[in-house]
MIVOMI-735862 format. One record per residue (C-alpha): x, y, z. Coordinates in pm, whole numbers, plus 50000, padded with zeros to 5 digits. Each point is the difference from the previous one (the first is absolute). Example, Ala and Ser with C-alpha at 12.3 -4.5 7.8 and 13.67 -1.06 7.14 Angstrom:
512304955050780501375034449934
***
This chain:
661489353210579497044995349769501275026749767503004978249924498084967349978501214976549725497254992749750500424971249759499165003749630496964977550019498615017950306499255033149828498055012149700501815000149669501115034349875497204999849742497374991250260501325025950244500095027249734496534992449869498514999750347501805032150092498795017249685496414989650063500195010050363501485034049921497255006849748497294990150246501565019150286500295030649778496245000849962499654999450378502535027850036498145021649749496834995150199501835012850306500375033949834496255004649959498505028850202497814976450200502784975950095499585008350367496394988649976500674967349822497164976149929498384989150324499764962050006496774984650119499644968050197500164969449776500854963150021503625008549911500465023650295501774983650295497594991850280502255017550249499665033849829497275026150011499215014949657501965031049907497695030149958501925030949896496965022350035499614988650363503725004750074499855035349857497605010450276502935003550241503395015349927502775011050236503105021250000503114978449979501804995450330503835001649989499995003449620503794997449975500314966350177501404975049744497834968949959500514966649831496694982249954501044963350024496674983849913497595007749717498444980649715498915005549640496834984149861498154999149669496924978750052496375003949891498605030150189503045000250228502965020049873503015015950167502805006949755502925023849956497835031249957498164992250322503264994150186501455032549865496955019450117500354985650351503765003750047499745035149856497225011250235502245018850242502254977650209503724996949917499864965049851503554993449883499484964349881497644970350011500274962250010497574978449805498374971050183498844967749838496365001849895499434972949740499815025649720500714994349630500954963550020500924984049670497034983549834501934969849881503104979650072500874979550309497995009250308503085006750209501225026249751496755019649955500915024250281502885012349785497345020849825499435020450314503705006650042500305010949635496985022850031501065018950312503615002949887498745017449688498265025350221503185002950209502005007849688497565027649909500355015450345503784997749989499965021649687499045029850213497165009249767497304992850257501055020050301502614997850275498764968350169501904968949899497024977149968500734962950034503625003450104499744963450093497614971049949498674972850227498784973549758498604965150018501574965849962498294969750151502704988450239498334965950022501864993149679502804989750237503294995549814498445012849676499265033750164503615011349952499785000349621496695019050005501355025450246502995005549773497705006349705498205027150197503335015850093501154999949639496795012449843499725027950259503505013049930500714995250370496945019050125498654969550185500635005050370497864972550145497214974849968496684997350179498144967550060496815008850183498874974250252496735015050127497814970350087497304992050252497344973650041497665026950135497225005049743500275038050017503795002249977500054974849716498675027149773503005021950085502674973349968501974984849718500064965149855503294988350150498414979350274501294996150357503674999350090501525012849676503105013950176500554966550173499814979649679503174980749910499935009549631499315036450084503025000950227502234985349733498895027949768500405025250282503614989150043500605008049632498495034650052502295006450296503044988449803499185026049733499825027350270496345007349933497655012750270496894980250092496685017250065497734980550235496255005649990497954980950258497075003950234500945005950363499004964150075502924988449780502765021850145501504969350165500914987449652501985032149937501784995150332500984964749897501235012049659502105028050151501544975650247500834974549730501595026049766501805025850217501875013449694496765008449817498385034449985496304995450077497605029349973496684995150176497235016749799497155021050138500954999550372499654962350004496414996949882497945008850308496354990549961496815011950165497544979349798499174963049989501264983450320500795034250149496795018449906499085021850297503194989650180502515026649895501705001850341500464962350012501254999249641502385028950065501554983050304500584967749807501415019049702502345021250215501534969350166500794984449662501335032749856502485002350286501064964149932500615006649629501885032050081502354981550235501804987049689502375026849866499534988549638496375011649998498425033149898496415012450007497925021249765497875023950205496875003949793497274980149831497575010250273497485013049748499004964949891496614986150100501334971250209501495024350254496445008950092500075037949967496985012749806501115034549884499034990749644496374996950107499765035750129498465029149806503305019050020503544986149967502184999450312502435027250100503604992250090499035005650365497304973149966502494975549854502655008850255497664991350285498954966649847503384989049868502395012650269499754969650234500964975949721502795021349854501485010050334500064963550106501954991049686502485028650035500584991650366500614963449914502115003149684501495034450063499975028249742502944984849812497924969549909496615016949958498795017149683496785018549922498204987449687497055012549795498644966349884498335019049716497584995449841498764974750259499905026550275498705026649762496514987250067500415014950348501955032349949501975021449757503784998949961500275034750154498034990350311501744966350041503525014850018498785028250224498674973550238503394982650005501735033150064497695006850294500754965650146503755005649958499955035650138501694990550327502964982749837503415015849941501145012049660502174968949954497134977250096497695017549754502574995349726500064962850075496214996750011499315019449682502934988849784503004984450174498534966250096498684995149647503405008049852501664974850230497484971949957499965002549620503455015749942498475028949808502495024749855497865031550003
***
């Protein structure tokens, strides 16, 4: 198990380095926590579009979101949100106060899982170790939440971080450093592989290039991740789902969590061809799901590449609007993977450009209304606990 992984002396920070970083992080995080207590925390600064905002995300406009509110459906249903980010970039901020405002907006959010976002990388040192800064940062926030001083939700009960698995055999030592510096909070690693030669989709993809999950060096690093009992989060466009299939087949002992219902697209090569795109996506989703070591995150449908334009409307969508648009994708995933391997996710703040946290979880509850109590437990918390061995 990763929690018992052996870490050599030269693979971790020295006690002095660890203490100094922890002290600095605690001080910085304390300022964020104080801001969370401000009266206007629920209406945190509304970021505007800027070059640092991901192309896939509509700008978050809190004044626009406030135009539509709803009563909370099934307010007692326990939820683990297994996918959110934290950012602090020019004109694009989503930090602990913003997260607290969202998880405290009415639904019974028992815990959250942080997802790799490229935040707070170290400014110096070896390139392969810069992502340790993100792990340090979010674990400081996690420690604040664990204190109980910021409400009942256990924010960041686990972390999906980043290590470039193309480091091959060297990935093991870097993974161990993340485990050590996180005090065991690291639950997995994400290497996004979104890539397309389509000129439109290029703007929504990463820099990994084609075939990342098939790369020999990547797979050597992936084997080290599996040996440490870490989960792998896969983020691809639907046109790359075959690479996830190949990875799941090659590593049957791995836990692979497919992000954002497998990256369906309705732009670029599929502009104006939603039915055709959906049929191709559904076939590949069923293929990925045929491997019992795979899971799926049912969410991320508020991003621009999915092709829904709610963020362009004068009024924000209702949960009924989202239910109608999202149901075919989510129902397909649940039917393929089963409730025990499917988990609803917020993907905030990326999806916050489309809807509020209240409305998003109401939409999921409407979609899941026909499922049994046990199936709802799996969809809203159980699958996340199993995939990331969360003790909450």
